[in-house]
N, C-alpha and C positions, 0 to 999 in steps of 0.2 A: 614249621613256621616259615612264612614267606619272607624273603629278604626285602629290605626297604629299597625303593628305586634309587638309582645313582644320584639324581638331583637332590633328593632328600638327605642322602648320606653326606653330600657335600655341604649341605646347609647346617647339619647338626653341630659341628664345632663352633662356628660363630654364634649360633643360637645358645649353646650351653655357656659360652663365655659371657654373652650379654646377660643371661639369667644370673650367673654368679655375681656380676657387677651390680645388677639391680638389687640382689639380696644384701650384698655388702654395704650398699649405700642407702638402705632402707631408712626412711624417716618415720615420724609418727610415734616415737617412744615418749616424747614429752606429752603428747595427747593421751597416750595410755596412762602415764603417771597422773595427769590431771583428772582423768576419769576415775582412776583408783582413789585419789584423794576425795573426790566428790562423793563416791559411794561409801568410803570409809567414814567420812564426816557424818553422813546420814545415819550410819550404824551407831556412831558414838552418841549422836543427838537423840536417837529413839531408844537407847538402852540395849541394843543388840549385842554390842561388844561386851558390856558389863555382864549380860546374861551368859554369854559363852564362857567368859572367864570364870564365873561362879560355878557353872555346870561342870567345868573341868577341874574344880577343886584347887584353884590357885589362890593361895593365901597372901602372898607377898606382892600384890599387884598395886600399881599406882598409875593413874592416868596422867601422862605428860601432855599438857595443853599447848602444843606447838602449832596447832592449826585451829582456827575458829571460823565461825560464820557459815555461809552456804557456798561451798565451792561449786563452780559451774562446769558441767560437762561440755566438751568441745561440740560445737554445732554439728549435727549429723551430716549436713551438706559439705562440711569442711574436713571431715575425717579422712585421713590418708595414711599411707605407710603401714607401720606395725599394727596400729589399732584397727585400721580397715581390714587388714589381713586376718586378724583374730576374729573379728565380727563375721567375716566371710566364712572362715573355716570352722568356727563354732567352739574353739578351745584355746586355752592359754598354756604355754609350756613353762612349767615351774621346775627348776632344778634344785636338788637338795642332796646333802651328804648321805651316803649309804648307811642305813641303820642308825642314824643319829637319833638320840632320844633324850628329851628333857621333860621330866614328869609334869604333866599338866599343860606345859607350854607347847609341846609338839613332839610326836614320835614319827619319824619319817621312814617307816617300813611300809610294805605293800598290804593293805592301803594305809596311807597316813592317817593319824588321828591326833586329837588334842586341840587346844585353843587356836593355835596358829593355822593349821589346815582348815578348821571350821571358819575362821575369820576370812581367810583369803578366798575360799570357795564361795562364801556369801557375797564378798565384794564383787567378784567377777560375775556372779549370777545377777547382781543388781545392775552392773554395767550392761550386760546383755539385755536385760529387761528394759533399761532406758532406751536402747537403740532398737527395740522390737525384735530381738532374736534370743536364742539360747547360747550361753557362754559357760563352758565348764573348764575344769582344770585337768591337764594331763601331766603327771609327775615323771621326771627323770631322776631316778634314785641311784645313779651310777657313779656319783662323784665322791672322791676320797677325802677331800678337804673343802673348807669354805672358800678358799682362794680358787679352787678349781670350779666351784659354782659361779663365782664372779667372772672368771675367765670365759666361761661358757656364755654368759650374758653378753660380754663384749664381742664375742665371735658370732653371735646370732644363733647359737645352738639352742639356747633357751630364751625366753622372753623376760623372766623376772626371777628374783630370789624368793624364798619363803618369807613370810611377813614377821618372823621373829629374829631377824638379823640385827645385831647391835649397831647403832649409829656410830659408835666410837671405834669400831673395828678397823683394822688396817688391811690393805692389800699392797704388799711390798712395803714401802716407807710412806705411802700416802693414805690418808683417811678415805674410807669407802665413800663418805658423803661428799668428798671432793671429786673423786674419779667418776662416781656414779650419781644418778639422780635418785635421792631417797624420797620415800613417801612421807606423809604425815605419820606421827607415831601411832602404831597399832596398839602396843601395850608398853608398860613400863615395869621393869623388874627391880623391885626393892630388894637388893641383894642380901643374902644371909650366908653365914658360914655354919658348918656343922662339925662338931668334935665328939669324941667318945666321952661318956660320963666318967669313965675311969681316968681320963687325962686331967680332970679338974678344971678344964677350960670352959668358961661360961660367958666370956665377953671378948671383945677385940683387945682390950687392955691385957687380959690374961693371955691371949694368943701371942701378942707381941713379946711378952715376958718369956714365954716358953720358946719362942723362936731364938731369942738371945741365948738362952740356956742351952738349947739343942745344938746351936752352932759352935759351942765350945768343944763338943765331942764329935759331932758328925755334921751333916748338912740338913737343916730343917727343910721339909717338903710340905707343899700344899697342893691339893687337887682342884681341878676346875673342869667344868663341862661346857663346851662351846668356845669358839674362837674369841668372841668379844669378852666373855667372862674371864677366859685365860689371860688376855692382855690387860684387863682391868685389875685382876688379882696381882699380876706382876707389878703394876703401878703402885698398888696400896702397900704391898709387903715386899719391899726391895731386898731384904736380907734372906728371903727364902727362895728355894727352887720350886717353880710351879710346874706341875705335871698335868698334861691334858688327857682327858678321858672322853670317850664317845658317848657315854651314857651315865646317868646318875647311879645306876646299879653298880657299874664298874668302879666308880669313884668311891662309893660307900664300902664296897668290898675291900678296896685298897686301904681305906681308913681303918677298917676293923682289923686287917691282917698285917699292916706294916707300921711298926711303932714310930718310924721316922716321918710318917705322914701325920701332921698335927691337926689338920683341918681340911675341909673341902667346901667349895662353893657348889653344893648339890642340893636336890630337893627330895622331899619324901612323897611316896605314893600314898593314896588315901587308905589303902588296905594293908600297908606295911607294918611290920613290928619293929619299933624303934626305941624300946625301953633303954637300950644301951647307948643312945645318941642324944645329943642336945644341940638345938639350933639357936643362933643369936644374930641380931642384925649388925650390919657394918656401915649403915648410913650412906650407902651408894645406890644410885638408881641408874640402870641402863635403859635408855629409850630404844625401842625396837621399831623397825621399819621394813618395808619391802624396797628392794633396789632395782632400778631399771637402767638401761643404757642412757647416757647423758648426751643430749643434742646441744650443739652450739646455738645459742640464742641469736636468731637473725637480727634482732634489734641491736646487738652488740657488734655486728659485722659491718665493715666498710669496704667499698670497692677500691678506694685509694687510701692507703695507710698514712700518706703525707698530710691528709686533711684532718687527722686526729689531733685534738688539742692536748697539751701536756698533761693536764689534770685527768684526762680520759685514759691515761696509762699509769703504770706504777701502783695501781690500787691493789692488784693481786699481791704485790710485794709488801705493801703496807699491812694487808690482812695477815700475810705469813709472819711478819715480824711481830705483830700484835698477838697472834696466837702463840708464838714462841715465848713471848713475855708472860702470858697467862699460864702456860705450862710450867715455866720456870718458877713463877710465884707459887703455884700449887705444889710443886715438888719440894719446895723449902717450907711449906706450911704457912707462907706469909698471908695468903688470902684468909685462911682459917683464923689467923691471929687478928687480922683487921676486923673480921666479923665478930669475933669474941669481944674485942674492945668496944664494939657498939652494942653488945648483948643481942646479936641477931642470930636466930636459929636457921641454918641453911641446910640444903641437901646437896651432896656432891654428885654431879652428873657424870656418867661415864661416856661422854660424847667426844672427848679428846684425850684418849689415854696416852701415856708416855710411851714412846717407842724410839729406840736409838736410830738416828739418821733422819727422823722426821722433824718438821718445823725448822727447816734450814733457813738461816738469815741470808738474804741475797748479798753478794759481794759489792755490787755497784748499784746504788739507788737510782731509780728512774722515775719520771713523771711525778705523781703525787708524793711518793716517799722522798724523792730528791728535794721537792719543794719544802717538805717538812724539815729536812735536815738543813737546807740552805737558810730557811727563815728562823730555825730553832723554835718553831711554833707548831703544835698539833691542834688544828681548828676542830673543835667538837661542837656539834649541834645538840642542844638540850632544850626541853620545853618546860614551862612553868608547872610544877607539881609539888605536892608535899606528901612524901611517904617516908617520914622519919622512922627509924634511923638510917634507912638505906639511901634516901635521896631527898633533899629539900632544896627547892628552887622557887623563889617567889619573884614577882615583878619588882619588888622593892630591893631585892638583893643584887649585888654585883658579882656574885660567885655562886658556886654550888657547894652544899655541905652534905656530909654523911659518908657511909662506908664506900659507896660506889665511886664518888668523885675522888676519894683517897686512892682507890685502886687505879683509877685513870692516871693520876699523877705519878704513881710508882711505875706504871707501864711506860709512860712518856720518858721518865728518867732512864729506865732500862734500855729503851730504844736508842737513846743518844749514846749510851756506853758501847753499843754494838758497832758503832761507826767511829769510835775514838773521838767523839766530839769534845772540844774544849769546854763548851758550855752545855748545860742540860737543856733538853727540849721541854718547853713550858706548855701547859695546857691553856688554850685560849677559847673561852666559851662564847658561843653565839646563842642568844636566847630566842625562843619561839613560843607562840601561844599554844601550839599543840604539836603532836607528832607528825601530822600530815605536812605541816609547814617545814619541819625539820628534814623530812625525807625529800621534799621538793628542793630544798637548798643543797642536799647531798647530790641529787641528780644533776643540778646545774653547776656544780663545782664550787659553790660558795663555802662549803665546809669540807673537811677531809674524812670525817667519820661521825657517826651519831654517838650519843651517850651510850655507855655500856649497860644502861638500865632500860633497854628497849625490849618490850615484850616480844619474844620470838614468834609468837603465834599471831601477831598483828597483821593487818592489811594496809596496803597503800593504794589509794584510788580504786578500792574494791577488789584488789588482787593481792594474793599472799606476797608479803615482802620478799620472801626467798626467791621468787621468780625473777625479779628485776634487780635485786641486790644480793650481795654475799654476806653471810653472817660470820661472826667470830665464834670461837668456842663459847659454851655457856659460861657467863660470868657469875651469875647467881641464880639459884633456884630455891623456891620456898613453897611450902604447902599453902594453897589458897584458903583463906578463912572467910566465912560469911557472918555478918553481924545482923542480929534482929533484936526486937524489944523483948524484955523478960516477960511482960504481961501476956504475950501470945502463947506462952507455955510450949514453945518449940525448942527441942533440945538436940535434934539431929537434922542433917540435910534431908533425910527422908521425910521427917516430920514437916519440914518447911515446904517440900514439894507437895505433900498432901494438903497442907494448909492453903497454898496458892491455888491448887486445882479446885478445892472446895469453895473458894471465894472468887472464882474467875469471873463471875458476873459483876463484881465490884471493880471500880477503877483503881487498881493497885499500881504502885510504882516500885522500882528497885534502883538504888543508887550505885554508881560505879566510879572508881577513880582511874582515869586514863581511858583513851579510846579503845585500846586493846581489850580491856575487861568489859567495856560497854558492848563490844561485839560478841564477846564470849557469853555475857549474860543474855543477850538477845537470842543467841543460838540455843540456850537452855530454857529460858523462861519467856522469850519475846512474845509468844502467842497468848500469854496470860497476863503479863504485866508490862507497864511502860518503863523503859530503862532510861534513867536520867544520869547525865554526865556531870561530874564535879572535878574541879581543878585542885581543891584542897581537901585533905582528909578531915580537918576540923569542921569545915562547912558541911561535909557529908554526914558526920556524926551528929551534928546539931540538928540537921534536917530530919535524920532518922528518929531522934528522940522526941521531936515536937510534932511531926507529921504522921498521923495515924494511918494514912493511906500508903505510906512508904513501908513496905513489908520487910525489906532487908537491904543490906548494902554490902558491896564487895570491894574492900580496900586492896591496894597493891601489897601491903604488908601490915600485919598487926601482931605485935608481941603480946605482952601483958597489958590489958586495958588499965588506963589510969583510973584513979578514984573518981574523977569527974564523970567518967562514962560507965564504970563498972556497976554502979547502982541501978542503971536503967537498961543497959545492953548486955547481951550474952554472945559469946563467940562460938560459932559452930565449926568444928574441924571437918576437913574434907580429905579425900585422897587425890585431889586435883593438884598437880604440880605445875607451878608457873615458872617457866624458864625465861631468862633474860640474856641479852647479848648486845654486842655492838654491830653496826651494819656499815659496809663499805660499798663503794661503786664496783661494778664489774668492768674490767678493762675493755675498751674498744679493740677489736682484733681485725686483721685482714681477712676478708672472705676468701681470697685466692689461696689455694693450697690446702684447704681443709677437707678435701675429698667430697664436698657437697656443691652441687651446681646451683648457685644462687642467680637465677636468670633475672630476678628483679633488680639485682645489683650490677647487671651488665655482663655477667660471666657467660662465656660461650663454650668453655671446655674445662675438663678437670686436669688433664696432663697428657703427655705424649707428644708425638711428632706434630709440628705445626702449632703447638699450644705454648704461647709465651705470655706470662702474667695473666693466665686464664682468658686470654683473647687469642683468636686465630690470626696468624701472620698475614697481614695485608691482603692483597688480592689473590695470593698464591694458595691460601687455605681458607676454608669456610667451615662454619659450625655444622656438625651433623644434626640429626633430628634432636630436638631438646628433650633428652631423657636423662635420668640420673647418671648414665654412663656416657654422656655426650663427649665427643672428641672432635678434633679438626681433621678434615679430609681435603685432599688436593682439589682445588676449585677447577684448575685447568685440566681438561680431558675428561670431565665427568658428564659431558653431554648437556650441561645446563649453562645457559648464559647468565653468569652471576654479575653482581655489581663490579664495575671497573673492567669487565670483559666486553669485547665486541663480537666474539664468536666462541664456539667451543666444539672442536672435533670434526670439521669437514674441510672441503677444498679451500686452499688458501689460508688456512688457520695455522699460524706458526706455533712453536712450542710454548710461547707465553700467551696463547689464545688471543692474539691480535690479528685482524684480517690483513693479509698480504696486499701488496700494491696491485691495483686493478680490480680488487674485489670489494664488495660492499656487504654489510650485515643485513640479513633478511631472515626473520623467524629463526634466529639462532644459528644461521649458517652463513658462510662467506660465499657470495655469488658474484659473477662477472657483472660489471655495470651495464653491459649491452644487452643482457637478457631481458626481453620484454616482459611487462607485467602479465600479459595474457598467457605467455608460455610458462611463467612462474606458476600461475594459477592452474594451468593444465597439468603441470607436473605434480603439484600438490594434490589436485583432485584425483589424478590417475593413481597416485600412490595410495590415497585413502581408499579408493574403490578396490584396488588390488588387495589391500590388507583385509577389507571386509569379506572379500571372496574367500581368502585363505581361512579366516576365522569360521565362516559358514561351512566350508568343507570339513574342517576339523570337527565341528559340532556334529555334523551329519555322520561322519565316520564313527565317532565315539558312541553316538546313539545306536547305530546299527550293530556295532560290536557288542554292546550291552544287551540289545533286544533280540538278536538272532545269533546265539552262540554256535549253532550248527553250521552257519555260513562263514564263521570267523576266518578260518584258514584261507578259503578261496577269496573272500572279500579283501583280506589284508594283502594277498598277493596282487590282486588287481589294483588295490589302493596304492601300493608301492610303485607299480608301473605308472599309474596316473600321476603320482607325485613327481616321478622322474621327468615325465613329459611336461608337467606344469613348470617345474623349476627350470627346464631347458628353455621354455618360452619366456620366463621371467629374465633369464640371463640375456637372451637375444634382445629383449626390450631395453635392458640397461645399456647394452652395447650401442643400440640405436640412439638412446638418449645421450650417451657420451659423445657419439658422432655429431649430434646436433650442437653440443657445447663446442666441439673442436671447430666446426665450420663457422660458427658465429664468433 
């Protein structure tokens, strides 16, 4: 193998350094996540995800509706960074735990199989198809833990996680969904526990009793497969030791062989023999997603942090305290008690599991949180709606009623206690006509937080709320119900879908309560029915009973139908879970120092010598070429006359690149005032001609060497002699030119 020429060897170190800097600062992860969501939503809407789940024999599946509508792919001409690289190379790098196996959901051996691998492969295929190329998945199955998988995403070793990672999982003491950018929910795992028939355990109540009894003699144990499941089981059963297993098979083997293992969160294979085991639900749902690197939103960056208003900071603190309050309420069972008192049937979501050291309350309130504590008021934006018993707000009312407002008041009281406030923080409602107006008020600082009964799958100005705002932990989640008239003889959602399709030539309508559900209904049935928005559930029910063209209605919540409606309407159950939460602003942050070159915000450098506050120091330094690895370089002595310089690098030019006395600036050089213009032109023209001659000679020599190898040795010898003679002549020419300078 031939050695590289010396000039190339000298260039390799800086080129490799530049390459590493470019990879480390790669952007486009948000674009990749948006493309993933767009493809995933198309699969939810056309039934592909449902078909994959059914094909893999998953029984305990629930769709978490946290994204709705039609997500838009990033425009092809604007694709950059990670997404551009993936489209160019034709594959996505997905990292997974070695030999991780969860029956049906995904087995990550070589090759991976199950619902999760099928879903993510189809998502990336659709992304490639949208951009006119092929995009496949290459798996890295070498990671020992889920945390190692997440670390590899951070470091750029892989591009994404598998799509069956629980949203509530932790990395360190931070939720994955905070550190990383999570996708829309791919699947929802309605958790089940399994015990041996011999144990006599057939329900959660039985299991809790057995844990108490076992702890009197030994330590009760429970098994779990997967990091998120492990952390969730720890939260539910505080008095048991939870043991992690890499596969369902290992967990079931331990359950059968170790009497101290009372139950396990594990699944059954379709062809397994399980006569000795019994499964039972625990009313917990774990929403699953893919995770990507998180980019800082440029819209939240500012060039000068001093221009940020007070209410544009401290929002992250308020969200942290709010989430800490929700987790505290859940750990004491207070949320459950509130819902029970209103006779509301809810689903517990495993999106914010309890973990020691998480949800830390800040010691010194700032910005919005400080304003809340100083005023003793938590300003909540709420819109007029009627979804009793969860929430009732009408234009005639001066307050809000129901389970959700009660939770808000308890949260406000808990927040005041964390800062030893003498007076409790009170809830101060501002009423709006719809959710769009409430979010506009949140963005402008008019309110501190939205109601805790905001559909987490909603849009704001046509864009997913989660992009421009941050959400709390899920405050309440319920199964969506659909109402229709009894005379249609429709008893299931599948029946309703067939009925709508068979009557698509008619002008049918569907009622919804709330803009979020209107958008959801449009994504499912919009091509066949006209979706109508209502503010009050009573008005929607009345319209459904009297209007024969209204085929169905989707309320925000419906328990048992009252006698007034039960004679005419029927409730259709679904596996669609509607999660709700509160929303906060995202803090404005300084763009300087985040290792991203925001040229639009006036940044010139990332860090290093000559870089101060992301600007190059005065005339001494200037910005290098605008790349993600841009830095400041010495302006003086680089041979370029920059702003505030009179010269750079020739006669009469001092160390600070200012022309010395008796010299003038001309074409980037300091020259004597007495040098005539004609002579200046002569020197310039002569230099240019000489340079052209040298270039021409080099071209001729190279051509001859390549074309006539047999003359190479003789020709090179003569060429060296000729070059020596030419260089001697050039030296004499420069001496004469210098003499002319001296004489004048």
